[in-house]
N, C-alpha and C positions, 0 to 999 in steps of 0.2 A: 690098653694103651696108656702111656705116661707122656706128659709134657714137662720138660725141664727148662726153667727159665735161667738166665744167666749161665748158658751152657758152655761158655769158653772161660769161665772163671776157675779159680783154684779148686772150688768144691764142685760146681756144676759140671765141669768137664769130666770129672771122675764118676759122678752119678750117671752121666750118659753112658760112659764106658761099661760101668758095672751092669746097668740094666741091658745094654745091648748085648753084652757077653752072656747074659742069662737068657737070650732069645727073645726079649720083650720088644714090642713096638714102641718107638721113641720119636717124639718130636722135640728137637733141640732149638731153643730160641735165644737169640742174644742180639743186641744192636750190631755187632760185629761179626757174627757167625758166618762162616763159609764152608764150603764143602771139605776143605782141607782140615777143619777143626773138629770134625765128628767122625766116628766110625762108619764104615761101610754099612749100608742098610738103614742108617738113621736118617730121618727127614730134617733138614736144616732150614730154618726160617729166620730172616731178619725181622726182629720185632722189638718194639720199645715198650717197657712196662708203663710208660706214661700214656700210652694209647691203649686203654682197657677195651674200647670197643673194637679195635684192630685185632686184639688177641682172641676175642670171642670165638671166631671161626675155628681157631686152633685148638680151643678146649672142647669143641663138640666131638663126642665119642670117647673122650679120655676118662679113664678110671680115676686117675689121681694127677695131681700137679705138685712139682717141686718148686716152691715159691722163694725167691730170695728178697730179703727186705730192703733192696734198692742200693746198698752201698752209698757211695758219694752222691748219688742223685736222688736219694730216697725222699728228701724233703718236698720234691716236686711231684711226688706220686700220691695217688689216692688208693690207699689199701682197700677201702670198701668197694670202690669201683672194680678193682681186680677181682675181689672175691665175688662180687655180683656177676661179673663176666664168667667166672668159672662156674658158678652155680647155673647161669643161663645155658651154659654149654653141656650141662648134665654131669659135671665132675662130682665125684662122691667124696673125695678125700683130698686134702691140702697138707702137705709136709712143709713147714715153714723154717727157713734158715734165719734165725734171729740172732740175738747177741746176749752174752753173759751180762752185759751192761744194763739190761732191763731190770735185773735184780740188784746188781752191785752199784750202779751209777744211775739211778732212776731220774736224777734231776739234770742229767747231762743230755743236751739236745742231740749231740753227736753219737753218744753211746747208749743212751737209754730211751729217751722220749720218742724218737722216731721209730725205733724197732717196736716199742710198745704199741704204737698205733697199728702196726701190722699184726701184732699179737691179738690185740682186742678185736680187730676185723675178722680174723680167722676164727677166734674162739666164739664170736657171736654169730657165726655164719650159719650154723645148723648143719654143717658138713662134719664128717669125720675129720679129725686134725691131730697132728703131732708137731710139736715145737721143739726146735733144736736151738740150744743156747751154748755155743762154744766160746771158750776163752781165746787167748791169743793164738794166732796161727804160726806154726813153724815156718810157713812160707813167707812171713814177713821178713825173714832173713834174706829174701832176694834183694832187699834194699842194699845189701852189702856187695852186690855182684861187681859194680864198677870199681870199688876200692880194692877188692880181692883180686880182680883181674889186672889192674894197673899197678898195684903196689904191695900185693899180698898183705893187706892191712885191714883191720876192722876197728872202727871207732864206734863206741856206744856208751851211753850213760848208765849209771846204776849198775856197775859191773858185777856186783855179787849179790844183787837182788834176784831171787828166783821166782819163776811163774811156771805153771804146768802147761806149757804151750802144746797145741795139738797138731798132729799131722792132718792137713786137709783131706787126705784120702780116708782117714778114719771117719771124719764127719761124713764123707760121701757114702761110705759103707752103712753107716748108721741111717742116713737118709734113705738110701735104697731099701734097706730092711723095713723102714716105716712105711714107704710107699707100697711095698708088696706084702707086708704080713699084717695081720690083724691084731696082733698083741700089743701095739704101741699106740692105739687110738686114745686120745685124750691125755697123753703124757707130755710133760715138759722134760726134755732130757738135757742135763748139764754135761757138756763134753769138754774133757781136758786130757792132756797127756798123762803118762804114768807117774812122773816125778817132777819136782821143781827143777828148773834148769835156769842158769844165770847167762847174761850175755857172755861172760868170759868163757863159761863151759861150752856154749853153743860155738863160739869161735874155735875152740879146741877141737870140737867135733868136726867142724868143716875142715880144719887143718888135717886132721887124720884121714878124713874122706878124700882129700885131694893128694895126701902123700907129700905135702910141702908145708913148711912153717908158714903160719900167718901170725903177724904181729897184732896183738890186741892193744888199743889205745883208749883208756878211760876217758870219757867226756864229762864235763860238768852239765848240769841241767840247762844252763844258759847256752852252752855250745850246741847242745842237741836241739834246743828250741830254734836257734838261728838257722840250723841246717833243715829241720823239718817244716818250719813255716814257709819255706820257699815253695813247697808242692802240696801242703795240706792247709785247710782253713785253721785259723788260729784257735778256736774253740776245741777243735779235734786234736790239735797238738797239746794243748794244755791238759785235757783230760787223759790223753795217752801217756804223758809224762807223769801225771799224778798216779796212774795205774803202775807204770814201770818202776817208779821210785818209791811209792808208798802203798803197795797193794793192801786192801783189807783182807781179812782172814778168808772170806768167801772166795776171793780172787786167787788165793793160794791153795784152796782146797782141791784135793785130788778126788774127782768124781768117780764112782763106780759104774756110770751108766754106759760107757762104751763097752766094757767087759760084759755087763749084764745083757746088752743087746746082741753083741757080736760073738760072745763065748770065748773071747780072748782079750788079753790086755791091749791097751792102746800102744801104738808104736813109739819108741823113745825118739827124741830128736836126732840122735846119731843115725837111726835108720833112714830118716828123711834126708840127712845130709849125704849120706852114701848114695841114695837114689837120685839126688839132684846135683852131685858134684860137678858134672860136665858143664852146668850153667855157669860155674865160677871159674873155669879154666881160661 
């Protein structure tokens, strides 16, 4: 049996689907999970990662846990309490969804330090573990939904700076493999897309997927900051813009790990756009 935390998120939702399709027993947890959010046959439970004691009964009898490092609420969580709860429930393996920022932005509270706390707790647990460190998600482009729907327009900074954004479904497939297979224990997997893609190129891919022209509007860093700080904490915005505008070599590196684990190349952004085009109509 497998427990998947963050089961309604971009990655967790797909991990649940993949495991369920393979005939595995799955408990899907999320603060907002409901019956409509998970496949038939999957047990869904509302649970908060901040309540490690409340999660302990869900871990009982589980072979492995897919653990997310908390997202926006991560700073209020206790990674070691979560790991201790998993151990008390008899869990043998943890697959942790961490962040590339642990290695590339270690001094950033939002991108490195918080995820590092989770990694340290998992690595010190005595359990089998695998750590996933993805770069930027293709699904971050969902931030463009409103402007594409309303004006067929996308505004973004650093129009021609490329990053190897990754399809969250590829992260999920790697995570499911690490949960079910023995060959990835003790590995830290760097997960990226197959090529560098720029905001301008991603806008063009969405335009092609929709079959309609989308106007691309280059933003200055200041314009992007003013927009992003309305819904993200200021330190997150600053570090995110640093990555988008001046990525270091490690953030632009194409990792072989997705292909090594799955036996195929990671999906390009255009494939993600085609699969999610309806969201932008």
